[in-house]
RODO-2510 file (C-alpha; in nm, 4 decimals, decimal comma):
residues 352
     n   res          X          Y          Z
     1     m    15,9265    19,6006     4,1118
     2     p    16,2660    19,5478     4,2819
     3     k    16,5069    19,3220     4,0995
     4     d    16,4866    19,0407     4,3544
     5     g    16,1074    19,0556     4,3504
     6     l    16,1043    19,0281     3,9735
     7     a    16,3429    18,7317     3,9894
     8     i    16,1126    18,5567     4,2360
     9     a    15,8132    18,6278     4,0129
    10     m    15,9968    18,4793     3,7120
    11     t    16,0890    18,1725     3,9168
    12     l    15,7232    18,1273     4,0090
    13     c    15,6271    18,1606     3,6425
    14     l    15,8802    17,8900     3,5554
    15     g    15,7314    17,6666     3,8255
    16     g    15,3799    17,7454     3,7063
    17     l    15,4721    17,6518     3,3492
    18     g    15,6173    17,3212     3,4649
    19     g    15,3111    17,2523     3,6757
    20     m    15,0755    17,3314     3,3891
    21     l    15,2631    17,1043     3,1467
    22     a    15,2613    16,8194     3,3995
    23     h    14,8907    16,8776     3,4576
    24     l    14,8173    16,8655     3,0839
    25     a    15,0237    16,5449     3,0596
    26     h    14,8035    16,3946     3,3345
    27     l    15,1021    16,3231     3,5569
    28     p    15,0404    16,2431     3,9255
    29     l    15,0172    16,5492     4,1511
    30     g    15,1121    16,7425     3,8388
    31     y    15,1155    17,1005     3,9637
    32     l    15,3457    17,0171     4,2545
    33     l    15,5836    16,7717     4,0864
    34     g    15,5910    16,9645     3,7589
    35     s    15,6903    17,2886     3,9285
    36     l    15,9455    17,1046     4,1448
    37     v    16,1212    16,9573     3,8408
    38     a    16,0925    17,2755     3,6320
    39     v    16,2693    17,4786     3,9012
    40     g    16,4844    17,2078     4,0606
    41     v    16,6734    17,1083     3,7443
    42     p    16,7830    17,4657     3,6557
    43     a    16,8690    17,5221     4,0235
    44     v    17,1044    17,2219     4,0280
    45     m    17,2595    17,3364     3,6996
    46     g    17,3348    17,6745     3,8525
    47     w    17,1090    17,8830     3,6316
    48     r    17,0597    18,2430     3,7343
    49     v    16,7527    18,4639     3,7031
    50     l    16,8343    18,8308     3,6388
    51     g    17,1853    18,7658     3,7615
    52     q    17,0677    18,5987     4,0852
    53     g    17,0665    18,2360     4,1906
    54     i    16,7263    18,0676     4,1848
    55     n    16,5573    18,1458     4,5155
    56     m    16,2176    18,1225     4,6779
    57     p    16,1723    18,2933     5,0174
    58     m    16,0573    18,0522     5,2857
    59     r    15,8075    18,3101     5,4121
    60     l    15,6343    18,3192     5,0725
    61     r    15,6188    17,9412     5,0519
    62     m    15,4875    17,9017     5,4062
    63     s    15,2216    18,1702     5,3548
    64     f    15,0370    17,9314     5,1224
    65     v    15,0560    17,6270     5,3498
    66     p    14,7546    17,7319     5,5659
    67     v    14,5390    17,6862     5,2535
    68     i    14,5927    17,3123     5,2932
    69     g    14,4932    17,3194     5,6595
    70     v    14,1760    17,5166     5,5869
    71     s    14,0852    17,2732     5,3074
    72     i    14,1392    16,9706     5,5304
    73     g    13,9232    17,1287     5,8003
    74     g    13,6378    17,1377     5,5514
    75     a    13,6415    16,7563     5,5436
    76     f    13,5803    16,7348     5,9182
    77     t    13,2302    16,6193     6,0117
    78     p    13,0698    16,4611     6,3189
    79     a    13,0875    16,1281     6,1338
    80     v    13,4644    16,1646     6,1017
    81     a    13,4891    16,2385     6,4753
    82     r    13,3093    15,9112     6,5485
    83     e    13,5403    15,7228     6,3130
    84     a    13,8437    15,8670     6,4945
    85     l    13,7597    15,6521     6,7951
    86     e    13,8616    15,3497     6,5870
    87     w    14,2064    15,4836     6,4967
    88     g    14,3729    15,3783     6,8220
    89     p    14,5530    15,0712     6,6821
    90     s    14,7246    15,2614     6,4004
    91     l    14,8175    15,5557     6,6228
    92     l    14,9735    15,3111     6,8695
    93     a    15,1463    15,1371     6,5787
    94     l    15,3323    15,4619     6,5067
    95     v    15,5145    15,4074     6,8364
    96     v    15,6610    15,0952     6,6743
    97     f    15,6912    15,2237     6,3174
    98     i    15,8952    15,5358     6,4013
    99     p    16,1790    15,3574     6,5912
   100     v    16,1889    15,0752     6,3350
   101     a    16,2092    15,3108     6,0356
   102     h    16,4658    15,5250     6,2184
   103     a    16,6825    15,2280     6,3150
   104     v    16,6809    15,0858     5,9621
   105     g    16,7753    15,4232     5,8151
   106     y    17,0505    15,4657     6,0736
   107     f    17,1973    15,1264     5,9800
   108     i    17,1828    15,2065     5,6063
   109     y    17,3605    15,5393     5,6534
   110     l    17,6254    15,3859     5,8797
   111     r    17,6938    15,1195     5,6184
   112     g    17,7215    15,4016     5,3664
   113     g    18,0167    15,5426     5,5557
   114     l    17,8503    15,8323     5,7375
   115     s    17,9409    15,9376     6,0903
   116     r    17,7187    15,8166     6,3728
   117     e    17,5799    16,1654     6,4306
   118     t    17,5036    16,2320     6,0635
   119     a    17,3547    15,8841     6,0185
   120     f    17,1352    15,9107     6,3278
   121     f    16,9816    16,2510     6,2560
   122     g    16,9709    16,1938     5,8805
   123     a    16,7524    15,8889     5,9434
   124     v    16,4913    16,0690     6,1566
   125     p    16,1610    15,9992     5,9702
   126     g    16,0074    16,3423     6,0289
   127     g    16,0767    16,6970     6,1469
   128     l    16,3370    16,8214     5,8969
   129     i    16,4127    17,1514     6,0706
   130     e    16,4292    16,9987     6,4182
   131     s    16,6473    16,7101     6,2964
   132     v    16,8989    16,9429     6,1330
   133     q    16,9122    17,1665     6,4398
   134     l    16,9686    16,8741     6,6782
   135     g    17,2231    16,7174     6,4443
   136     e    17,4222    17,0385     6,4180
   137     e    17,4390    17,0609     6,7975
   138     a    17,5581    16,6986     6,8118
   139     g    17,8393    16,7565     6,5609
   140     a    17,6866    16,6058     6,2449
   141     n    17,7827    16,7108     5,8934
   142     v    17,5125    16,9762     5,8526
   143     g    17,5283    16,9960     5,4726
   144     l    17,4987    16,6219     5,4259
   145     l    17,2378    16,5922     5,7006
   146     t    17,0207    16,8624     5,5462
   147     l    17,0480    16,6972     5,2060
   148     l    16,9503    16,3546     5,3441
   149     q    16,6439    16,4958     5,5158
   150     f    16,5451    16,7019     5,2132
   151     l    16,5808    16,4044     4,9803
   152     r    16,3647    16,1990     5,2162
   153     l    16,0845    16,4458     5,1561
   154     i    16,1439    16,4803     4,7824
   155     l    16,1722    16,1082     4,7096
   156     t    15,8604    16,0267     4,9105
   157     i    15,6649    16,3104     4,7488
   158     i    15,7625    16,1795     4,4051
   159     a    15,7241    15,8084     4,4825
   160     v    15,3850    15,8051     4,6552
   161     p    15,1809    15,9603     4,3692
   162     i    15,3580    15,7344     4,1192
   163     i    15,2820    15,4273     4,3336
   164     f    14,9134    15,5206     4,3464
   165     w    14,9226    15,5909     3,9737
   166     a    15,0762    15,2486     3,9017
   167     l    14,8375    15,0595     4,1307
   168     t    14,5139    15,2322     4,0293
   169     g    14,5899    15,3478     3,6765
   170     q    14,4625    15,6929     3,7695
   171     a    14,6572    16,0168     3,8152
   172     v    14,6754    16,1616     4,1638
   173     g    14,6048    16,5273     4,2290
   174     s    14,4724    16,7973     4,0023
   175     a    14,5563    16,6003     3,6886
   176     s    14,3146    16,3286     3,7918
   177     g    14,0196    16,5560     3,7327
   178     v    13,9026    16,4971     4,0907
   179     k    13,7780    16,8067     4,2640
   180     m    13,8158    16,8730     4,6344
   181     a    13,4977    16,8238     4,8281
   182     g    13,3187    17,1593     4,8296
   183     a    13,5811    17,3219     4,6062
   184     d    13,3185    17,4248     4,3527
   185     a    13,0759    17,5653     4,6087
   186     a    13,0177    17,9386     4,5700
   187     l    13,1691    18,1318     4,8595
   188     s    13,0058    18,4454     4,9916
   189     v    13,2113    18,7405     5,1134
   190     q    13,1411    18,6246     5,4697
   191     d    13,2681    18,2733     5,3852
   192     v    13,5894    18,4153     5,2390
   193     v    13,6494    18,6329     5,5454
   194     i    13,5892    18,3422     5,7845
   195     l    13,8154    18,1013     5,5950
   196     l    14,0873    18,3658     5,5655
   197     a    14,0622    18,4277     5,9405
   198     c    14,0918    18,0528     6,0038
   199     g    14,4156    18,0439     5,8069
   200     v    14,5808    18,3511     5,9575
   201     i    14,4571    18,3314     6,3173
   202     g    14,4935    17,9525     6,3330
   203     a    14,8563    17,9702     6,2218
   204     l    14,9387    18,2507     6,4683
   205     i    14,7773    18,0707     6,7621
   206     a    14,9512    17,7434     6,6806
   207     k    15,2850    17,9217     6,6470
   208     s    15,2451    18,0965     6,9824
   209     l    15,1614    17,7635     7,1471
   210     r    15,4504    17,5912     6,9640
   211     i    15,2209    17,3233     6,8281
   212     p    15,4013    17,0834     6,5882
   213     a    15,3314    17,1604     6,2222
   214     g    15,1246    17,4542     6,3481
   215     i    15,1210    17,6239     6,0079
   216     i    14,8762    17,3485     5,9036
   217     t    14,7268    17,2169     6,2271
   218     g    14,6178    17,5598     6,3548
   219     p    14,4191    17,6556     6,0431
   220     l    14,2883    17,2983     6,0250
   221     a    14,1470    17,3128     6,3786
   222     l    13,9703    17,6469     6,3281
   223     s    13,8407    17,5419     5,9862
   224     a    13,7030    17,2189     6,1322
   225     l    13,5315    17,4201     6,4059
   226     v    13,3543    17,6604     6,1679
   227     h    13,2514    17,3776     5,9346
   228     v    13,1133    17,1558     6,2110
   229     s    12,9243    17,4540     6,3558
   230     g    12,7686    17,5240     6,0148
   231     l    12,9129    17,8760     5,9741
   232     v    13,0739    17,7755     5,6442
   233     e    13,0120    17,4889     5,4021
   234     g    13,2625    17,5569     5,1237
   235     v    13,6419    17,5294     5,1138
   236     p    13,9145    17,7185     4,9246
   237     p    13,8507    17,6963     4,5479
   238     q    14,0262    17,4467     4,3229
   239     w    14,2418    17,7122     4,1544
   240     l    14,3852    17,8149     4,4923
   241     i    14,4702    17,4522     4,5747
   242     s    14,6510    17,4256     4,2400
   243     m    14,8342    17,7537     4,3026
   244     t    14,9400    17,6255     4,6438
   245     q    15,0871    17,3163     4,4791
   246     v    15,2872    17,5350     4,2400
   247     v    15,4252    17,7531     4,5210
   248     l    15,5201    17,4497     4,7319
   249     g    15,6812    17,2722     4,4362
   250     t    15,8701    17,5844     4,3287
   251     g    15,9961    17,6354     4,6838
   252     l    16,1184    17,2755     4,7074
   253     g    16,2877    17,2955     4,3692
   254     a    16,4633    17,6205     4,4564
   255     r    16,6310    17,4529     4,7533
   256     f    16,8483    17,2523     4,5140
   257     a    17,0358    17,5710     4,4221
   258     g    17,4030    17,5682     4,5186
   259     l    17,4181    17,2010     4,6197
   260     d    17,7411    17,0164     4,5457
   261     l    17,6778    16,7540     4,2744
   262     s    17,9163    16,4946     4,4185
   263     l    17,7542    16,5335     4,7589
   264     m    17,4120    16,5036     4,5962
   265     r    17,5087    16,1786     4,4246
   266     r    17,6350    16,0245     4,7471
   267     a    17,3374    16,1374     4,9523
   268     g    17,0978    16,0522     4,6706
   269     v    17,1969    15,6839     4,6581
   270     l    17,1738    15,6441     5,0347
   271     a    16,8462    15,8359     5,0600
   272     l    16,6981    15,6297     4,7754
   273     v    16,7799    15,3021     4,9490
   274     n    16,6448    15,4305     5,2787
   275     g    16,3324    15,5674     5,1103
   276     v    16,2490    15,2392     4,9380
   277     v    16,2904    15,0459     5,2616
   278     a    16,0865    15,2988     5,4629
   279     l    15,7995    15,2858     5,2121
   280     a    15,8116    14,9051     5,2186
   281     i    15,7855    14,9111     5,5982
   282     a    15,4955    15,1578     5,5759
   283     f    15,3174    14,9274     5,3294
   284     a    15,3681    14,6291     5,5625
   285     f    15,2102    14,8262     5,8481
   286     a    14,9224    14,9247     5,6183
   287     l    14,8509    14,5638     5,5256
   288     t    14,8511    14,4687     5,8927
   289     l    14,6408    14,7563     6,0270
   290     h    14,3794    14,8475     5,7663
   291     a    14,1205    14,5949     5,8840
   292     l    14,1657    14,6977     6,2481
   293     v    14,0962    15,0680     6,1819
   294     g    13,8394    15,0296     5,9052
   295     e    14,0424    15,2279     5,6512
   296     p    14,1631    15,1255     5,3022
   297     v    14,5167    14,9938     5,2717
   298     a    14,6009    15,2978     5,0570
   299     a    14,4883    15,5399     5,3291
   300     v    14,6921    15,3676     5,6010
   301     f    14,9944    15,3534     5,3698
   302     l    14,9604    15,7239     5,3000
   303     a    14,9318    15,7939     5,6736
   304     f    15,2604    15,6123     5,7427
   305     a    15,4603    15,7297     5,4383
   306     p    15,7476    15,9480     5,5713
   307     g    15,6854    16,2476     5,3449
   308     g    15,5965    16,6080     5,4180
   309     l    15,2756    16,6763     5,6064
   310     a    15,1598    16,9355     5,3546
   311     e    15,2331    16,7199     5,0506
   312     m    15,0855    16,3966     5,1900
   313     s    14,7748    16,5896     5,2934
   314     l    14,7443    16,7277     4,9398
   315     i    14,7438    16,3725     4,8028
   316     a    14,4794    16,2674     5,0545
   317     l    14,2708    16,5722     4,9626
   318     s    14,2908    16,5010     4,5924
   319     l    14,1875    16,1385     4,6459
   320     k    13,9119    16,2330     4,8914
   321     m    14,0719    15,9596     5,0987
   322     s    14,0389    15,9773     5,4785
   323     v    14,2111    16,3152     5,4841
   324     i    14,1651    16,3737     5,8580
   325     y    14,2965    16,0237     5,9314
   326     v    14,6066    16,0844     5,7202
   327     t    14,6745    16,4292     5,8656
   328     v    14,6343    16,3228     6,2305
   329     h    14,8819    16,0393     6,1808
   330     h    15,1399    16,2639     6,0147
   331     v    15,1216    16,5139     6,2994
   332     a    15,1710    16,2252     6,5446
   333     r    15,4597    16,0942     6,3318
   334     i    15,6406    16,4282     6,3481
   335     i    15,5949    16,4547     6,7262
   336     l    15,7218    16,0997     6,7857
   337     a    16,0131    16,1351     6,5425
   338     v    16,1365    16,4600     6,6985
   339     t    16,0958    16,3183     7,0500
   340     l    16,3049    16,0149     6,9533
   341     a    16,5672    16,2433     6,8005
   342     q    16,5878    16,4449     7,1219
   343     l    16,6396    16,1251     7,3220
   344     g    16,9067    16,0276     7,0724
   345     v    17,1155    16,3314     7,1634
   346     r    17,1649    16,1911     7,5140
   347     w    17,2373    15,8426     7,3802
   348     l    17,5042    15,9687     7,1403
   349     r    17,6701    16,1714     7,4143
   350     r    17,6789    15,8762     7,6548
   351     s    17,8162    15,6377     7,3932
   352     a    18,0740    15,8842     7,2571
***
């Protein structure tokens, strides 16, 4: 095995060990958060694996993401489609939530001494890659902007499972002992081929059509289609879901490599304040909307929490909690957030 391949394999083993220990300790979303910490801490400290900085190729990480989409598609039933007709109020509420959360974050970052461009694009509550790209074009501090957006994801991913853990007294994710619906169902060779095709073909189609979050939404749509039609009843097995958590957590942890510690401290304080406020706003929306849409407060809160689509969907999957509802709202959140960011480019240029 080439040296870089062996280093990546050792990094994955480190993440897997951290995930396993967190799972055995019954921590929330243990495989993901355990692997993130196990790899992220050495990455920040500058540790090297076989003489190389800790690294996890984006292509490897993203190749596991369709597993989440295929799993979510397995939760789609005609009953869920009928329930979706009642989600109008909360989907419309996103049109209010996104600008409010963005404006509050923008104000916090301005007060923290950041430039207008860095503050504006650092506060975008969704679409990390698009936000960084637009911010770079507008003249923002790219390093600081990237860190703010990344910390938004990390802090939300860490906070949400802990909040559920504190409120319910039960661990979230694989450590909870909860199995995904259909995860234990025996899959035939035909089932495996169909689900694999849903993941690969769905992602390729979504990418060609430039659908937001297509790496998840494409496989999700095809998986929902084959499940509703009765071609397949099972979903990816539990061990594959756990492995996906480890790969995602390891990939997130590896992105801390090479970051300046003083910059991390500054961005960390600002991102923490913004994250707490954004989650508080999301909880306020959840309290207001849950009765209107017929969903639990926890589900609406999870749908509005400004974390990563893949990670929030994993939490919804593990809780068997309105997973389609949560996923649809996060896709809408990303679209609205990126659209607002694009409009912001014109506003910043006019006001410059």
